C-alpha positions, 0 to 999 in steps of 0.5 A: 611691332606688337606680337600676337599669339601664344608663347612659352617663356624660359628664364634662368637664374644662377642660384636658388636664392635668386629663384625664391626672391625673384632677383633676376627674374623680374628683369627677365620678365620685363625684357620679355614684356618689352619684346612682346610690345603690347599686342594680342599675346598670351604666355601659355607656360613659364619655365624657370631654371636654377642652374649654372650657365656652364652646364648643358643639362637643363631639365626645365629647358627641355620641358620648355622646348617640349611645351613649345612643340606641343603648343606649336608656338615660339619659345622666348628667352630674355637674353642669349646668355640666359641659355648658353655661350656654347656654339654646340648647345645653340646648334642643339636648339636649332635641331629642337624643332622650336622657334626660339626668340631672344628678347635682346635680339628682336631683329638680330642686330648689333655685334651680339646678334650678328655673332649669334646669327653667324654661328647658327649659319656656320653650323647649318652650312657646315652640316649641309656641306658635309652632307653634300660631299658625302652624297657626291662621293657616294654617287661617284663611287656608284657610277664607277661600279657601273651602277645606273643612276636615276630612274622612273619617278612615277613608279610605285614605292617599294615595300622597303620604302613604304616600311621606311616611311611608316617607321618615320611617321611612327617615330614622329608620333612617338616623339609627340606622345612623349612631349604630350605625356606631362600635359596628359598626366596633369589632366589625369591628376586633375580628375580627367579619368576618361578619354573624352575628358582628356580630349576636352582638356587638350582642346581647352588648353588649345593644344593642336592635334598631330595634324594641327587641324580639328579638335581632339577626339577620344580615339586620338587620345587613345592613340597617344596613350598607347605610345606613352610607356607605362 
């Protein structure tokens, strides 16, 4: 089945020589092209890591994940082992907020696919189970202390709750600003000196706004800039 839309690609080679010569990269690109299988698609950005698979500090992967979040599109990897064989690292990817796809597992089939799926599910189930157990224990302890549980769901949120919600919103905005920083810097280096020019550049790059609706405006760009550390 053909794929459509925008995609970010991530490739990894083990040596600098492979990176310069293209050895290994051609095969990975071919695997991604086969996965996309025609269709109306576009590779928005490509990231190549020259790194050993045993290490977990992957600056290019971090950039690829950030780009995928900025463009709100999937990240495609040619093979699972191009990322890592570490369960802990895969769980980190699950928390990255990015749709990561593997060209060699288009439908999560076969022994390798089942293994990957089982590990991801196992991590998710373990976390959910631990949260559930802690919640039940906390509720039971509160009940033993005589605290009345439940309440009127129609009440107005307290000032504390409102402050907590605002803090969460601010945190998400700050994280997105960090993801957008490299793109904005590139636009500035390319000559975009005004807020309007930056907004036009973000719109031209088809980067969604925070809410994913409408076009970038100078005011929105100014808000992002205010959250980026100088």
